[in-house]
C-alpha positions as CSV (number, residue, x, y, z in Angstrom):
1,X,-2.6,-79.4,21.1
2,X,0.4,-77.7,19.4
3,X,3.3,-75.4,20.1
4,X,2.8,-71.7,19.6
5,X,2.8,-70.9,15.8
6,X,5.1,-68.4,14.1
7,X,3.1,-65.2,13.8
8,X,2.6,-63.5,10.5
9,X,2.9,-59.7,10.9
10,X,2.0,-58.3,7.5
11,X,2.8,-54.8,6.3
12,X,0.0,-52.2,6.7
13,X,-0.8,-52.4,3.0
14,X,-0.5,-56.2,2.9
15,X,1.1,-58.6,0.4
16,X,-0.4,-59.9,-2.8
17,X,0.1,-62.8,-5.1
18,X,0.3,-61.4,-8.6
19,X,1.4,-64.4,-10.6
20,X,1.8,-68.2,-10.5
21,X,3.2,-71.0,-12.5
22,X,3.0,-74.8,-12.2
23,X,4.8,-77.8,-13.7
24,X,2.9,-81.0,-12.9
25,X,1.8,-84.4,-14.2
26,X,-0.9,-82.5,-16.1
27,X,1.8,-81.0,-18.3
28,X,4.7,-78.6,-18.5
29,X,2.7,-75.4,-18.6
30,X,0.5,-73.4,-16.3
31,X,-2.3,-73.8,-18.8
32,X,-2.0,-77.6,-18.6
33,X,-2.2,-77.5,-14.9
34,X,-5.2,-75.1,-14.8
35,X,-7.2,-77.1,-17.3
36,X,-6.6,-80.4,-15.5
37,X,-7.5,-78.9,-12.1
38,X,-10.7,-77.2,-13.3
39,X,-11.8,-80.4,-15.0
40,X,-11.2,-82.4,-11.9
41,X,-9.1,-84.8,-14.0
42,X,-6.8,-87.4,-12.5
43,X,-3.3,-86.9,-13.9
44,X,-2.0,-89.6,-16.2
45,X,-0.2,-92.5,-14.6
46,X,3.0,-93.9,-16.1
47,X,5.3,-96.8,-15.3
48,X,8.7,-95.3,-14.5
49,X,11.7,-97.0,-16.1
50,X,14.5,-98.4,-14.0
51,X,14.8,-100.7,-11.0
52,X,11.9,-102.4,-9.1
53,X,9.7,-100.0,-7.2
54,X,7.3,-100.4,-4.3
55,X,4.5,-99.4,-6.7
56,X,4.7,-99.7,-10.5
57,X,2.9,-96.4,-11.4
58,X,3.4,-92.8,-10.6
59,X,2.2,-89.4,-11.8
60,X,5.2,-88.1,-13.6
61,X,5.8,-84.7,-15.4
62,X,5.9,-85.5,-19.1
63,X,8.7,-84.8,-21.5
64,X,11.2,-83.5,-18.9
65,X,14.0,-85.3,-20.8
66,X,13.1,-83.7,-24.1
67,X,16.2,-82.3,-25.9
68,X,16.4,-78.5,-25.9
69,X,13.6,-78.1,-23.4
70,X,15.6,-75.4,-21.6
71,X,17.5,-74.2,-24.6
72,X,21.1,-74.8,-25.7
73,X,22.5,-73.0,-22.6
74,X,21.2,-75.9,-20.5
75,X,22.5,-78.9,-22.3
76,X,24.4,-80.2,-19.3
77,X,23.0,-82.7,-16.9
78,X,20.3,-81.5,-14.5
79,X,18.1,-83.6,-12.2
80,X,14.3,-83.6,-12.6
81,X,13.9,-81.2,-9.7
82,X,16.2,-78.5,-11.2
83,X,14.5,-78.9,-14.6
84,X,11.0,-78.4,-13.2
85,X,12.2,-75.4,-11.1
86,X,13.7,-73.7,-14.1
87,X,10.6,-74.3,-16.2
88,X,8.4,-72.9,-13.5
89,X,10.6,-69.8,-13.2
90,X,10.6,-69.3,-17.0
91,X,6.8,-69.4,-17.0
92,X,6.5,-66.9,-14.2
93,X,9.0,-64.4,-15.6
94,X,8.2,-64.6,-19.3
95,X,5.0,-64.6,-21.3
96,X,5.1,-66.2,-24.8
97,X,1.8,-64.5,-25.6
98,X,3.3,-61.0,-25.1
99,X,1.4,-60.2,-21.8
100,X,2.8,-58.2,-19.0
101,X,5.7,-59.7,-17.0
102,X,7.3,-58.4,-13.8
103,X,10.5,-56.4,-13.6
104,X,13.2,-58.2,-11.7
105,X,16.6,-57.0,-10.5
106,X,18.9,-57.2,-7.6
107,X,16.0,-56.5,-5.3
108,X,14.1,-59.7,-6.4
109,X,14.3,-62.6,-3.9
110,X,13.9,-66.3,-4.4
111,X,12.6,-68.6,-1.7
112,X,12.2,-72.3,-2.6
113,X,10.8,-75.1,-0.5
114,X,12.1,-78.7,-0.7
115,X,12.4,-81.9,1.3
116,X,16.1,-82.5,1.0
117,X,17.0,-81.5,-2.6
118,X,17.7,-84.1,-5.2
119,X,17.3,-87.4,-3.5
120,X,18.3,-89.5,-6.4
121,X,21.5,-87.5,-7.0
122,X,22.4,-87.9,-3.4
123,X,21.8,-91.6,-3.5
124,X,23.9,-92.1,-6.6
125,X,26.8,-90.2,-5.2
126,X,26.7,-92.1,-2.0
127,X,26.3,-95.4,-3.8
128,X,29.3,-94.6,-6.0
129,X,31.4,-93.6,-3.0
130,X,30.7,-96.9,-1.3
131,X,31.0,-99.2,-4.4
132,X,33.7,-97.7,-6.6
133,X,37.5,-98.4,-6.2
134,X,38.0,-95.2,-4.2
135,X,35.5,-93.3,-2.1
136,X,36.2,-90.1,-4.2
137,X,35.5,-91.9,-7.5
138,X,32.1,-90.4,-8.0
139,X,30.2,-88.7,-10.8
140,X,31.0,-85.1,-10.2
141,X,28.2,-84.0,-12.5
142,X,25.7,-85.3,-9.9
143,X,27.1,-83.2,-7.1
144,X,25.2,-79.9,-7.8
145,X,21.9,-81.8,-7.5
146,X,23.0,-83.0,-4.0
147,X,23.0,-79.4,-2.7
148,X,19.7,-78.5,-1.2
149,X,19.6,-75.0,-2.7
150,X,20.5,-76.1,-6.2
151,X,17.1,-75.3,-7.7
152,X,16.9,-71.8,-6.1
153,X,20.4,-70.9,-7.2
154,X,19.9,-72.2,-10.7
155,X,16.7,-70.3,-11.1
156,X,18.3,-67.1,-9.9
157,X,21.3,-67.5,-12.2
158,X,19.2,-68.2,-15.2
159,X,17.2,-64.9,-14.7
160,X,19.9,-62.8,-13.0
161,X,17.9,-62.5,-9.8
162,X,20.4,-61.1,-7.2
163,X,18.2,-60.5,-4.2
164,X,18.0,-62.8,-1.2
165,X,18.1,-66.4,-2.1
166,X,16.9,-69.1,0.3
167,X,15.8,-72.7,0.5
168,X,13.5,-74.0,3.2
169,X,13.3,-77.7,3.9
170,X,10.0,-78.9,5.4
171,X,8.4,-81.7,3.5
172,X,4.8,-81.2,2.5
173,X,4.7,-78.0,4.5
174,X,7.6,-76.5,2.5
175,X,5.5,-74.2,0.3
176,X,3.8,-72.5,3.2
177,X,7.1,-72.2,5.1
178,X,8.6,-70.6,2.1
179,X,5.7,-68.2,1.8
180,X,6.1,-67.2,5.4
181,X,9.9,-66.7,4.8
182,X,9.3,-64.5,1.8
183,X,6.7,-62.5,3.8
184,X,9.4,-61.7,6.3
185,X,11.9,-60.7,3.6
186,X,9.4,-58.2,2.2
187,X,8.2,-57.0,5.5
188,X,11.8,-56.2,6.6
189,X,12.6,-54.4,3.3
190,X,15.1,-57.0,2.2
191,X,13.5,-57.4,-1.2
192,X,11.0,-55.6,-3.4
193,X,9.3,-58.8,-4.7
194,X,9.9,-62.5,-4.3
195,X,9.5,-65.7,-6.3
196,X,8.3,-68.2,-3.8
197,X,7.4,-71.8,-4.2
198,X,8.4,-75.4,-3.8
199,X,9.2,-78.5,-5.8
200,X,9.9,-82.2,-5.5
201,X,10.9,-84.9,-7.9
202,X,9.9,-88.5,-8.3
203,X,12.7,-91.1,-8.3
204,X,13.3,-94.6,-7.2
205,X,15.1,-93.4,-4.1
206,X,12.1,-91.1,-3.3
207,X,9.7,-94.0,-3.8
208,X,11.6,-96.3,-1.4
209,X,12.0,-93.6,1.2
210,X,8.3,-93.0,1.3
211,X,7.6,-96.7,1.5
212,X,10.0,-97.1,4.4
213,X,8.5,-94.1,6.2
214,X,4.9,-95.4,5.8
215,X,3.0,-97.7,8.1
216,X,4.0,-101.4,7.7
217,X,1.5,-103.4,5.8
218,X,-0.1,-100.4,4.0
219,X,0.0,-100.2,0.2
220,X,2.6,-97.9,-1.3
221,X,1.2,-94.5,-2.0
222,X,0.7,-93.0,-5.5
223,X,3.5,-90.5,-5.8
224,X,3.7,-87.5,-8.1
225,X,6.1,-84.7,-8.7
226,X,6.0,-81.0,-9.7
227,X,7.0,-77.5,-9.0
228,X,4.9,-74.4,-8.2
229,X,5.9,-70.8,-8.0
230,X,4.2,-67.6,-6.9
231,X,5.1,-64.0,-7.3
232,X,4.7,-62.2,-4.0
233,X,4.7,-58.4,-3.9
234,X,3.7,-55.5,-1.6
235,X,0.1,-54.5,-2.4
236,X,1.0,-50.8,-2.6
237,X,3.8,-51.4,-5.1
238,X,2.7,-54.4,-7.1
239,X,3.6,-54.5,-10.8
240,X,0.8,-56.8,-11.9
241,X,-2.9,-57.0,-10.9
242,X,-3.4,-58.9,-7.7
243,X,-4.8,-62.4,-7.8
244,X,-5.1,-62.8,-4.0
245,X,-4.1,-61.0,-0.8
246,X,-2.1,-62.9,1.8
247,X,-4.0,-62.3,5.1
248,X,-2.2,-64.6,7.4
249,X,0.3,-67.5,7.7
250,X,0.7,-69.6,10.8
251,X,2.9,-72.6,11.5
252,X,2.9,-75.1,14.3
253,X,4.4,-78.4,15.5
254,X,2.2,-81.3,16.6
255,X,3.8,-82.2,20.0
256,X,1.0,-84.4,21.3
257,X,0.7,-86.9,18.5
258,X,-2.7,-85.4,17.6
259,X,-2.5,-84.0,14.1
260,X,-6.2,-83.2,14.0
261,X,-6.0,-81.0,17.0
262,X,-2.8,-79.4,15.7
263,X,-4.4,-78.5,12.4
264,X,-7.5,-77.2,14.1
265,X,-5.5,-75.0,16.4
266,X,-3.3,-73.7,13.6
267,X,-6.3,-73.0,11.4
268,X,-8.1,-71.1,14.1
269,X,-5.1,-69.0,14.9
270,X,-4.7,-68.2,11.2
271,X,-8.3,-67.2,10.8
272,X,-8.2,-65.1,14.0
273,X,-5.0,-63.3,12.8
274,X,-6.7,-62.6,9.5
275,X,-9.9,-61.4,11.2
276,X,-12.0,-64.0,9.4
277,X,-14.8,-66.1,10.9
278,X,-14.7,-69.8,10.0
279,X,-18.1,-69.6,8.3
280,X,-16.7,-67.0,5.9
281,X,-14.2,-69.4,4.3
282,X,-15.3,-70.0,0.7
283,X,-12.8,-72.6,-0.2
284,X,-10.4,-74.8,1.7
285,X,-7.5,-76.8,0.1
286,X,-5.9,-79.5,2.2
287,X,-2.7,-81.4,1.3
288,X,-4.6,-84.7,0.7
289,X,-1.5,-86.5,1.8
290,X,-1.9,-90.3,1.7
291,X,-1.0,-90.6,5.4
292,X,-2.8,-90.6,8.7
293,X,-1.8,-86.9,9.1
294,X,-3.6,-86.2,5.8
295,X,-6.7,-87.9,6.9
296,X,-6.6,-85.9,10.2
297,X,-6.1,-82.7,8.3
298,X,-9.2,-83.1,6.3
299,X,-11.2,-84.1,9.3
300,X,-10.1,-81.0,11.2
301,X,-11.1,-78.7,8.3
302,X,-14.4,-80.5,7.8
303,X,-15.3,-79.9,11.5
304,X,-14.2,-76.3,11.4
305,X,-15.3,-74.9,8.0
306,X,-18.5,-75.0,5.9
307,X,-18.9,-78.4,4.3
308,X,-19.0,-77.0,0.7
309,X,-15.7,-75.2,1.2
310,X,-13.8,-78.5,0.9
311,X,-15.4,-79.3,-2.4
312,X,-14.7,-76.1,-4.4
313,X,-11.2,-77.1,-5.4
314,X,-10.6,-80.6,-6.7
315,X,-8.5,-82.9,-4.5
316,X,-4.8,-82.7,-4.9
317,X,-4.7,-86.5,-4.6
318,X,-5.6,-86.4,-8.3
319,X,-2.0,-85.5,-9.2
320,X,-0.4,-87.9,-6.7
321,X,1.5,-87.1,-3.5
322,X,3.8,-84.3,-4.7
323,X,5.8,-84.1,-1.5
324,X,7.4,-80.7,-0.9
325,X,5.6,-79.2,-4.0
326,X,2.2,-79.9,-2.4
327,X,1.3,-76.6,-0.7
328,X,2.4,-74.3,-3.5
329,X,0.5,-76.4,-6.0
330,X,-2.5,-76.2,-3.7
331,X,-2.4,-72.4,-3.9
332,X,-2.0,-72.7,-7.7
333,X,-5.0,-74.9,-7.9
334,X,-7.0,-72.5,-5.9
335,X,-6.0,-69.6,-8.1
336,X,-6.8,-71.7,-11.3
337,X,-10.3,-72.4,-10.1
338,X,-10.8,-68.7,-9.0
339,X,-9.8,-67.4,-12.4
340,X,-13.0,-68.8,-14.0
341,X,-15.3,-68.7,-11.1
342,X,-17.1,-65.4,-10.7
343,X,-18.4,-66.2,-7.2
344,X,-14.7,-66.4,-6.0
345,X,-14.1,-62.7,-6.3
346,X,-13.6,-61.2,-2.9
347,X,-14.0,-64.5,-1.1
348,X,-11.7,-66.0,1.5
349,X,-9.8,-69.2,1.1
350,X,-7.7,-71.4,3.4
351,X,-4.8,-73.6,2.4
352,X,-3.3,-76.1,4.9
353,X,-0.4,-78.5,4.9
354,X,0.7,-81.3,7.2
355,X,3.7,-83.6,7.2
356,X,4.4,-86.9,9.1
357,X,7.1,-85.2,11.2
358,X,4.4,-83.1,12.9
359,X,4.8,-79.9,10.9
360,X,1.6,-78.0,10.3
361,X,1.0,-74.7,8.4
362,X,-2.0,-72.7,7.3
363,X,-2.4,-69.7,5.0
364,X,-5.5,-67.5,4.7
365,X,-6.0,-65.7,1.3
366,X,-8.5,-63.2,0.0
367,X,-9.2,-63.8,-3.6
368,X,-9.1,-60.8,-6.0
369,X,-12.2,-58.8,-6.5
370,X,-11.6,-59.0,-10.2
371,X,-11.2,-62.5,-11.7
372,X,-8.1,-62.7,-13.9
């Protein structure tokens, strides 16, 4: 069983996703991500440089350290999480091919999900404080990356987004928590549209934290990294054609150490709130976390939904465990598949997320009647 979820009370005309972007191990662009997902390809694995790791390979975003990647204005040091977030924001708000882009102003909000910000920056600052001649002899250039809301703030500054700016920490559930937060901002009239998503970086510190949190004796998981962003707007005032309508978001906490029951309960509440029967779900995208909770999540959805629903979007395990970025990249993968699948038009999809601390979240989406 689970605690009562946070209810999603949507505006009468609903909210729609009108754009998305993704930076992942498939590449730096949305197109790279979409092509990799549609082909069901496993992302390339590389051997990270640096100290010994619990596992020698990881699914890393390529070319993040390429000179001039963000332009001359961003020549100072940024951690991987901030770079990925800025790239995802650039993709969402600009179109190199000259296509339509959304108008943004002081009524545009930003909601980013994370686990705890830049883990490696934090570790380096703490290490320096403990090992240097004085506790305050630390690399001050690393301090911005230690702040949890660094990515959200940097993205807003780069594009002059002056609306509400928030960061939500929730591990693998972060993307759906951020989506629910943005829903409330729009529902309460605090913003006209929102950039909402989540990101997480790979680092030696991240790898060892995941290893320490895992079950003793188990092999270290294949880690990934990435950042996904969505543009969320009121349906009646959307600037761009809708890709999907947000029907419901529910969240819960597993208080009985039964993640399968918690996911089942949360998914049923989400479907009930959306007015959708379980057999109507066309596609379901679980986290595919390499944990007991991830296994329980898939088992819960397999027992509740049509068997074919779980096979319509390739497993997110193909890009590694992307941590806080997981849920938003799951939605991005769903939209990437729907863009080229005529049968997806008008169908309902469910996206779920679980984390080892007991957090559970489920979103129900109705895909656009017109494939984009």
